C-alpha positions in Angstrom: -7.8 19.0 1.9 -5.1 16.3 1.9 -4.2 14.9 -1.5 -3.0 11.3 -2.1 -0.9 10.7 -5.2 -1.5 7.2 -6.5 1.0 5.5 -8.8 -0.7 2.5 -10.3 -4.4 2.6 -10.9 -5.4 -1.0 -11.3 -7.6 -2.9 -8.8 -5.5 -1.9 -5.8 -4.9 1.7 -6.7 -8.5 2.4 -7.8 -10.0 0.8 -4.6 -7.7 2.8 -2.4 -8.8 5.9 -4.3 -12.4 5.0 -3.8 -11.9 4.6 0.0 -9.8 7.7 0.2 -12.4 9.9 -1.5 -15.2 8.5 0.7 -13.1 9.6 3.7 -12.5 13.2 2.5 -9.3 13.0 0.5 -8.5 14.2 -3.0 -6.6 11.7 -5.2 -4.4 12.1 -8.2 -4.2 8.9 -10.2 -1.6 7.7 -12.6 -0.6 4.7 -14.5 2.1 3.5 -16.9 0.1 4.9 -19.9 -1.2 8.4 -20.6 -3.5 10.2 -18.1 -6.4 10.2 -20.6 -6.5 6.4 -20.3 -7.9 7.0 -16.8 -10.7 9.2 -17.9 -13.4 6.6 -17.2 -12.1 5.9 -13.7 -11.9 9.6 -12.9 -15.5 10.1 -14.0 -16.6 7.1 -11.9 -14.7 8.5 -8.8 -16.1 12.0 -9.2 -14.8 15.5 -8.7 -12.2 14.7 -6.0 -10.2 12.6 -8.5 -8.0 13.6 -11.4 -5.5 11.9 -13.7 -1.9 12.8 -14.2 1.5 11.3 -15.0 3.3 9.4 -12.3 5.7 12.3 -11.7 2.7 14.7 -11.4 0.9 12.4 -9.0 4.0 12.1 -6.9 4.5 15.8 -6.8 0.9 16.8 -6.1 0.3 14.2 -3.4 0.9 15.1 0.3 1.8 11.4 0.5 1.7 8.6 -2.1 0.6 5.1 -2.7 2.6 2.9 -5.0 0.4 0.1 -6.3 2.5 -1.4 -9.2 4.2 -4.8 -9.9 7.5 -5.3 -8.1 9.3 -5.5 -11.4 8.3 -1.8 -12.1 9.7 -0.3 -8.9 12.6 1.4 -10.7 10.1 3.4 -12.7 8.7 5.2 -9.7 9.7 8.9 -9.8 12.0 9.5 -6.9 12.6 13.2 -6.8 9.0 14.3 -6.3 8.6 11.8 -3.5 11.6 13.0 -1.5 10.8 13.3 2.2 7.2 12.0 1.7 5.5 9.0 3.1 5.1 6.3 0.5 2.7 3.5 1.0 3.9 0.3 -0.7 1.2 -2.2 -1.6 3.7 -4.2 -3.6 3.8 -8.0 -3.2 6.4 -10.6 -4.3 5.0 -13.3 -6.5 8.0 -15.4 -7.6 5.7 -17.7 -9.5 4.7 -14.9 -11.8 7.9 -12.8 -11.9 10.6 -15.2 -11.1 12.7 -15.5 -8.0 14.7 -12.5 -6.6 17.6 -13.9 -4.6 17.9 -10.9 -2.3 14.3 -11.4 -1.1 14.6 -15.2 -1.0 17.7 -15.1 1.2 16.3 -12.4 3.5 18.6 -9.6 2.4 15.7 -7.4 1.5 11.9 -7.4 1.1 9.5 -6.2 -1.6 8.9 -2.8 0.1 12.6 -2.7 1.0 13.4 -2.7 -2.7 11.1 0.4 -3.1 12.8 2.0 -0.1 16.2 1.5 -1.7 14.9 3.1 -4.9 13.5 6.0 -2.8 16.2 6.6 -0.3 14.9 9.9 1.0 11.2 8.8 1.2 9.5 7.1 4.2 8.2 3.8 2.9 5.5 1.8 4.8 4.2 -1.5 3.7 0.4 -1.5 3.9 -2.7 -2.7 2.1 -0.7 -5.6 0.7 -2.5 -8.4 2.6 -6.1 -7.7 1.6 -8.0 -8.3 -1.6 -8.4 -5.1 -3.6 -12.2 -4.8 -3.5 -12.2 -5.2 0.3 -10.1 -2.1 0.7 -13.0 0.0 -0.1 -15.9 -2.4 0.7 -15.1 -4.1 3.9 -14.3 -1.4 6.4 -16.3 -1.3 9.7 -16.5 1.2 12.6 -14.7 0.7 15.8 -16.4 -1.8 18.1 -18.1 -3.7 15.2 -17.4 -7.4 15.6 -16.9 -7.6 11.9 -14.0 -5.0 12.0 -10.9 -6.7 10.8 -7.2 -5.8 11.3 -4.5 -4.9 8.7 -0.8 -4.9 9.3 1.8 -2.2 8.5 5.6 -2.2 8.6 8.1 0.6 8.2 11.1 2.3 9.6 9.8 5.8 10.3 7.4 6.2 13.3 5.7 9.3 12.0 5.0 7.6 8.6 3.6 4.6 10.4 1.3 6.8 12.4 -0.1 8.3 9.2 -0.8 4.9 7.8 -2.4 3.7 11.0 -4.7 6.7 10.9 -5.6 5.9 7.3 -6.4 2.3 8.2 -8.7 3.6 11.0 -10.4 6.0 8.7 -11.0 3.2 6.1 -12.5 1.0 8.9 -9.7 -1.3 9.9 -7.6 -1.8 13.0 -3.9 -1.2 12.5 -1.2 -3.7 13.7 2.3 -2.4 13.6 4.7 -5.4 13.1 7.9 -3.4 13.1 10.4 -2.3 10.5 10.5 -3.1 6.8 12.9 -6.0 7.5 9.9 -7.7 9.2 7.5 -7.1 6.3 8.2 -10.5 4.8 5.8 -11.8 7.5 3.0 -10.4 5.4 4.1 -12.0 2.1 2.1 -14.3 -0.2 1.7 -17.7 1.4 2.2 -16.5 5.0 -0.6 -17.1 7.5 -1.5 -13.4 7.6 -1.8 -12.9 3.9 -5.4 -12.1 2.7 -6.8 -13.7 5.9 -9.9 -12.3 7.6 -8.6 -11.6 11.1 -9.0 -9.3 14.1 -6.0 -7.7 15.7 -5.1 -10.6 18.0 -5.5 -13.2 15.3 -3.3 -11.0 13.0 -0.6 -10.8 15.7 -0.7 -14.6 16.1 -0.5 -15.1 12.3 2.4 -12.7 12.0 4.2 -14.7 14.8 3.6 -17.9 12.9 5.3 -16.7 9.7 8.2 -18.8 8.4 10.8 -18.1 5.7 10.6 -20.2 2.6 6.8 -20.7 2.6 
C-alpha cells in the first residue's frame, strides 16, 4: 500500500489525509510540535494513519505533501525527500507574511521556493486553490456535472502524472498548467483561486491571470 508523508497537519494536511485514506492510502502525519499532539487526529482518521516527526514522515512516505506556511519552508527536511515527489499546497499571502520581492517580481513562486530548498525532489504545486474542507468533501465521479477541476504545475512529467492520478482518485479533473514558473497563475487573488470551475473554466481563468493582482 502506498504511504503519503504529510508535513503540516492543519486543515489542509488533515483533509488531504482524510481523502487519501478513503482512497486506499496510508498516511504518516507530522507537524511542528511533537507527534503526540496529533493523537486525536490519528484516532479520528483510523488505523491507516499514524503520527511522526517531519523527518520520519518524509522518510516513510512514498511521496509527500507539504502543507505549511511559506515562511516555514526552510524547516522541511530535505534529505529524506531526495528523489521523491513533493506536493506543495503552499500559498503566498503577502498581507499576512509580508512581501517577498523575488515572488513579487516574478523571479520565483511559492512552490519554487520549496523546490529551491529541495533541489533533488520533484515539487508539484497542487491543492493550493481549493478550500481545505472541499479536498475531502467535494470530489465527484467522472461524468458527474458537479465534478470540478483543479490545476497542477511542476517541472517533472512523471511527478505531474502522479498528482493528476491523485486528483482523479479524489474526484477532481486535473488541468496541467505547465512548469513551476507558471504556478503564480493559481495564486491568491487570481481568477482560478478557490473558484468552483470545470476544466474549461479553469483553463480560461488561468489564461486571465495577471501579475500584480
